[in-house]
C-alpha positions in Angstrom: 8.2 67.9 -49.7 6.5 66.6 -52.7 4.6 68.1 -55.5 1.3 66.7 -56.7 1.3 65.5 -60.2 -1.0 68.1 -61.7 1.3 71.0 -59.9 -1.5 72.3 -57.8 -0.5 71.0 -54.3 2.5 70.9 -52.3 2.9 68.5 -49.4 5.3 68.9 -46.5 6.2 67.1 -43.5 8.7 67.1 -40.9 9.6 66.7 -37.0 5.9 67.7 -36.1 4.7 64.3 -37.3 2.1 66.0 -39.7 1.6 66.0 -43.3 0.2 69.3 -44.7 -1.2 69.6 -48.0 -1.1 73.3 -49.5 -2.4 74.9 -52.5 0.3 76.5 -54.4 -2.2 78.8 -56.1 -2.5 81.0 -53.1 -0.5 79.0 -50.3 -3.6 78.1 -48.3 -3.6 74.9 -46.2 -6.1 72.4 -47.7 -5.7 69.5 -45.4 -3.5 68.1 -42.4 -2.9 64.5 -42.1 -2.2 63.5 -38.7 -1.8 60.3 -36.7 2.0 59.6 -37.1 3.9 58.9 -34.0 7.4 59.3 -35.6 9.1 61.9 -37.9 7.7 61.8 -41.3 11.0 62.0 -43.5 10.1 61.4 -47.0 7.0 61.8 -49.3 6.3 60.8 -53.0 3.2 61.4 -54.8 1.7 58.5 -57.0 1.7 59.1 -60.9 -2.0 59.4 -60.9 -2.1 61.8 -58.1 -4.5 60.0 -56.0 -1.9 58.6 -53.3 0.6 59.8 -51.0 3.4 57.6 -49.7 5.1 59.0 -46.5 8.1 57.3 -44.8 8.4 57.7 -41.1 11.6 57.3 -39.0 10.5 54.0 -37.2 10.4 52.0 -40.7 7.0 52.5 -42.0 5.6 53.5 -45.3 2.2 55.1 -45.1 -0.3 55.1 -47.9 -2.7 58.2 -47.7 -5.8 58.7 -50.1 -5.3 62.2 -51.3 -8.8 62.7 -52.6 -10.3 61.9 -49.0 -7.1 62.6 -46.9 -7.3 59.3 -45.2 -4.8 56.6 -44.4 -5.2 53.3 -46.6 -2.5 51.3 -45.8 0.8 51.1 -43.6 3.8 48.8 -44.7 7.0 48.1 -42.7 10.4 48.3 -43.9 11.6 46.3 -41.0 12.6 49.2 -38.8 14.7 50.7 -41.9 15.4 54.4 -41.5 14.0 55.7 -44.8 15.3 59.1 -46.0 14.0 59.2 -49.6 11.1 57.7 -51.8 10.5 57.5 -55.5 8.0 55.9 -57.5 8.4 54.8 -61.1 6.1 56.5 -63.9 3.8 53.7 -64.0 3.4 53.7 -60.2 4.0 49.9 -59.7 7.6 50.0 -58.1 8.5 52.3 -54.9 12.2 52.7 -54.2 13.2 53.6 -50.7 16.7 55.2 -49.8 17.7 53.9 -46.6 20.2 55.7 -44.1 22.5 52.7 -44.3 22.7 53.8 -48.0 21.1 50.9 -49.5 17.9 51.0 -51.8 14.9 49.0 -51.1 12.5 48.2 -53.9 8.9 47.4 -53.5 6.5 46.3 -56.2 2.8 46.5 -56.3 0.4 44.6 -58.4 -3.4 44.4 -58.6 -4.4 40.6 -59.0 -5.1 41.3 -62.7 -1.6 42.8 -63.1 0.0 39.9 -61.0 -1.7 37.3 -63.4 -0.6 39.5 -66.4 2.9 39.6 -65.2 3.1 35.7 -64.5 1.8 35.0 -67.9 4.3 37.2 -69.5 7.4 35.7 -67.3 5.8 32.2 -67.7 5.6 31.6 -64.0 2.2 29.8 -64.4 2.5 26.1 -64.1 -0.1 23.2 -64.6 -2.0 22.4 -61.6 -1.7 18.5 -60.9 -4.8 16.5 -60.2 -3.7 16.0 -56.5 -3.7 19.9 -56.1 -7.0 20.3 -57.7 -8.4 17.7 -55.1 -6.6 19.4 -52.5 -8.1 22.9 -53.3 -11.5 21.1 -54.0 -11.7 22.1 -57.5 -13.3 18.6 -58.6 -14.5 18.4 -62.0 -11.4 20.1 -63.4 -9.5 17.0 -63.6 -9.7 13.4 -65.1 -9.9 11.0 -62.3 -10.3 7.9 -64.5 -7.1 6.4 -65.5 -6.7 4.5 -68.9 -6.9 0.8 -69.0 -3.4 -0.7 -68.4 -2.3 -3.0 -71.5 -0.6 -6.0 -70.6 2.7 -6.9 -72.5 2.4 -10.3 -74.4 
């Protein structure tokens, strides 16, 4: 089970391979997310309340859109048996608790977020003229070499 971040919805899942979204105000069923072929073992709602991560017994974590109630993406954990999911408060890191007792950490970044992380961690390096020509970025590299000076 999982609660939405605004506290208005309860999400449940189990052996029936379905995820049900309930309203807490009156206990009514809002939506039924179907399509899984295995038992759904763990749920986690994103901090913004827009997404749901569901771990299945066959090693997948499925990302669901909670506004349209549709599957958005499917990640594999290499047949790991996931029993628990949690997201960090900013929503960039997901932690999966595995049946083996291990934890699996996943980080997600937008392109902008990845570039910002790389800048902050200094993983951006200068691109060589060879790489510039390889990736057809002509005009970004000086191709002329300075005249050689002769030793006397």
